Each structure stands twice: as C-alpha cells, then as structure tokens.
N, C-alpha and C positions, 0 to 999 in steps of 0.2 A: 600709764601706757594704754593705748587702745586695746580692747579685747575683742573676742570673737563676735562676729555679727555686724561689725562697723563698716565693712566694705559695702558700698552702696548697691553694687550689681553683682551678686555672687554667681549669676548665671551667665556672665560674660563668656564669649567664645575663647577657647583655649589659644587661638591665634593672638589674643591680646596679652598672653603671658609675657613676662620678662624672662628670656631664655639666655642663660650664661653657660658657655662651654669652657671647660677648664682642663688643663693637662694634669697628669698625676704628680709631676714634679712641682707644680704650683700649689697643689692641694696638700701634699704630704712631703715630709723631709726625706728625700731620696738621694741626698748628697753623697753619702758613702757608697751606695750601690751604683750610682751613676759614675763616680770616680773609678770604681772597679771596672765598669763597662768600658770606659775610655782607656784604661790601662791594660786590661787583660782580654777584652773582647766579649762578644755576645754569649758564647758558651759559658764562660765563667759567670757572667751576669745572670744567665738563666738558672744555672745551678744554685747560685747564692739565693735568688728569690724563692726558688722552690724549697730549699733547705730552711729558709726563714719565714715561710709564708704564714705561719701561725704566730709570729712575733709582730705585734701591732706597731705600725709605723707612727712616728711622731707627727704632729701637725706641721704643715708647711706655712710659708709666708701668707698665702691667700686663704688658709683654713678659717680664721676668724671671720673674714668677709663672707665666705660661703655659709658658715653657721648663721650669720645674721640674715643673709638673703633667704635661706630656707626657713628661718624663724618667722618671716613675714607670713608664711602659709598658715601658721597657727592663729593668725589674727584674721584670716579670711573666712569666706563662706564655703560653699561646696566646691568651687573651682579654685585650686591653688594659683595665686598670681605669679609665682616664680618657679622656674624649673632650672636645675643645674644638670648639665650633661658632662660626662667624663670622656675626654678624647686623649688617648694615650698611645705612644709609640711602643708600649709593651705588647707582647702577644697575649692572647687569652690565657695561656698557661701561666706566664709570669704575672699577669694581671690579677690572678686570684688573690695575691697578698693585698693588693690595693682594695679589692672589694671586701676582704675581711676587715680592713681598717675602716672602710665606709660603714659597714655594719656595726663595728665596735663603737664608733662614735655616734651612731644613730642618725647619720646623714641620709636624708630622703633622696638618694640618687639611684635611679634604676636604669637609666639609659646610658649606653657607653659604646665607644668604638675603639677597638684595639687593632693597631695596624702593623705590628711586627716590624717596626723600624721605618715604615714608610711615612711620608708627611700626613698629618692628620687634618690639614686644612680643607681637603676635599669634602669632608663630612660636615663642615660648619653650615653650609647653605641648606642641605637636606634637613638638618635639625632646626633650621630657622633661628639660629642663635643671633642675639642682639650684641653679644660681646664674647670675645675669645681671649682667655688668659693662659699664657704658657711660659715656661722657662726656656723654650726653644725659639730663638730669635728667627730662625728660618721659617718656622710655621707661622709666626706672627706676621712676618713680612708677606707671606703668601695670602694670609687672611686680609690684611690691609689692601693688597693689590686687588682682591676680589670685592672690595667695598664693605668689609665688615670691620667694625670697631675692634681693635685688637691691641694688646700690650704685652711686652715681655716683663714677667714678674722677676724682680731682682732680689738678691739677698738683702735682708733688712734687719736692723736692730730695733724695730718698732716694739714698744712695750704693749702689753695687753690692755685693751680698753674696757673699763668697767661698765660704760653705758650700754644699754640694750639698743639704743637708737643706731641705725645704720647711717654712717656719714661718709659721703663720697665727694671728693674734691677733683676739680678739673682745671688744667691750664686752658687758656683761651686759644691763641693763635696756633695753628697747625694741629689742634686737638678738637675743640668744639667748632672753631672757625677754620677757614683756609689760611694759608701761610703768606698771603700777599703782603701783609703788614710787616712780617719778619723779613721778607725779601727787600722791601723798601728800606728798612732800618739797616740791614747789612750792606746793601749796595750803595745807598745814598746818605746814610747817617741818621742819627736820632732826630735832628732838626727837621730833615725832610720827612721823616715818618710822622712827626707831630703835625707838620703842615698838611700832609696828605690826609691824615685822619680828621683834622679839623675841617678841611674843604669837603670831605666826603662823609661828614657826620650823619647825614640823613640817608645815606646809601647803605643798605644792609650788607654786612660782611658775608663772604661766601661760606658755603657749608664745608665743615671739616669732617674727618673720619668718625668723630664721636657724636655728631649731631643726632643720628638715629638712636643711639644708646641713651643720650640725654633725654630725647623725646619719650622713649620707653620708660625711663625712670620717672619723668614728669607725669606720665599717664598713671603709673603706679601710685605716685604720691597723691594724685587727685582722687584716688579711691578712699583716702583717709581724711579725717577732719584736719584742717591746716594747723589748728592750735594744738593738736595732739598727734602729730604725725610720727611714725616710726622711722622715717627717712628724712635726712637733712643733707642738702647739697651746698657746695661752695665753688665759686670761681676764684681761683688764686692765680693772678696774672702779674707779669712784670710791667704791664701798662700802668700809666698814671694819667692824671689830668694833663692836657685836654683829650687824650686818646680814650678816656673812659666812656665818653658820650656815645660813640658809635657802637660799642659793645652793649650798653644798656638798651639802646634803641633797637638793635638787632634782636636781642632776646625778647623784647616786647613785641616786635613784629612777628617773631616765630610763635609767640604765645607760650613760651617755655618759662617755667618757674625756677629761679635760682635763689636759695634762701640767704646766702651770704656772698658778697662780692668784695674781694680784697685786691686793691690796686696798689702794688708794692713798689713800683718805680725802680725795679732792679734789686731790691733787698733780697737776701737769701730766703727761700721759701720754707725751709725746714721748720724753723721755730714757729712760724705762723700755722703751718699744717698741724704741728703738735698741739698748739693752742686750740685749734678747731676740733682736734680729736679725730682726724680722718682715719677711716678704716682702709681706705685706698686712695691714692692720688695718681692721676695720669698726666704726663708731661712729655713733650717731644725733645726738650733740650737735655743733652747728656749732663751739662753742668747743674741744671735744676734738679734732675733726677738724683744726682750724687748727693746734693744737699738734702733732698727730701727723704731719701732712704735711711738716713741717719736717725730719723724721727718717726716715720710712718711707713707702712707697706706701700710700695711704689711700683707703678707700671710704666715702662718706657714705651712711648709710641714712636716707632722709627719712621716718621713721616715728615715731609717738608724740608725746607732748605737747611735746617739745623743738622739733618742727617744725610745730606747729599754727599756722596762719595765715601760714606762709611760702610763698613762690612756688616751692618746690623740687619 
C-alpha cells in the first residue's frame, strides 16, 4: 500500500478536498434510539441519549466507508485530501453522545451541524460537500434537488472487508449518467433502447447526479500511483452490448477513470458487488438496491424514472 509522501501535490488548495457529509444514523447504529423517538417522541429520545451519552455507539452501515475515507489522509502530505462532515438532526445536547463515539473510534471529524429536528440539507452547500449520505430519505431528496450527489443509506447485511483499499461502485443510468436511456427502455422497450444507444453511440450521455462526485474521486485517485492506488472504482450496470459503447466513450470524453466496468445484462448485481468487494454501491433502482444490500453497504439514489411517483 502507498505510504506517506506519495501524493504529488501536498500543497493543493483545500477546495480540492473530497468532502463527504454524513448523518449520525448512517455513521452509527442508532436504530433503537430512533425507534424510541418514533414511538415515544422527542423528550423521551433526549432523555435516553443524555442518560446513555457515555455508552459508546456501535458502528453503522457507513462506518467502514468513513474509516477508509479518513484513512486516505494518513497517506497524504500536509493537506488532508478528504474531509468528513457530520450533519445531524440531533440537537447539540443529544449530539454529545455522537461526538463521544467519534472520539472513541479515533475518527478525524471536527465539523458538524446539529439542527434539532430540522432538515440538514441546507448546510450541505456551505460545507461544499461532494456527497451526502443519510438514513433520512427526505434530507437525501432535498440534497439531490439542490444538485448534490446524495443517497439514502439502507440497512445492510454487508460483511466486513479485510482489504485496506477503498472500493466504490456505481450504477450508470440515473446515477453517473442521466436517465434518458431508462426512459426509452421503460416506455418503448429493450429493443428500442438498444437501437437508440447504437444510433447515438458517439453522442455523450447526459450528466447524472453523481457525475461531480465521480470526478472528485477521480481527482483523488490521480494523486496516487495507478499501480498502487488506495482507491478502486467500478461501474456495475444492467447494460450489455451494444449499449456498452456509449458508456465507455462518454467516460473517455469526460476524462474520468473507472477501474472496472461490469455490463451485466440484467443479472442480479449483489453477487458481483460482493466479488468486487464494494465498500459502498450507489443505484437508483429499488430492485437493484434490494439485491445489493444483501451483500454490500448500499445507497439508494432516489432520482430518475425508476423513482417517479415514489415517496422516497
């Protein structure tokens, strides 16, 4: 694994950092206390958190991802390339337990916003976050509407990953790219979709909500030697030949690196994501998300035609 001093430009501006904003329920296991809040209300929740603030919370679904993201800073020079921001609907009072857990696990998280039940999405832009992860679908929807890559972190049975390498997997349509391909497939059928993609193979796909985050990850990857990178990415898509060509040419046009590309032709994604060893996978399709979360930590991106009319 690459060691300290290998980043080519340690004096890069802090604006070039990869900034990830995350909610407390995505970072830690707050299932029991959240159930208490929904059942008995805010006062009971507040009393419970204060009474238990010295009991360390267990890691949540996105905890391993955050550990690996922050671990990249140990490989850097003087300017850490990654920052994680905590955005929480807790109050500062009840949030003390969360910061106690952050300190216990040695997570380098120092910036936070506690909103006392109000939406947290208003603070994503001021923090200049490239990605927002939350267990609250409403906050995720607000972030996407504001043009920020965002995903709802779902309960998962993902096993721990022994590899130190950070592995991120993306769906294509309606995540990295726009959803026009999915619209054609749903409205006109698979044959029409393949015909359209073949005819427009040299025309770049439109930009999806995760294009900016993918670019930020690519920029971070470029700071490390390609043969010994601590980050590996994968495109895991239901597309297959001949619809693969437009995807490859679009990424080439964007100048974005994807290490692995899996064109599955409709096969269940979960086993392939497990084989890749994804620390996180982002997909818009509820069916794909359901398959994926049985194997890896998964973020649902409530964007595009697959989510039209849903309450996400």
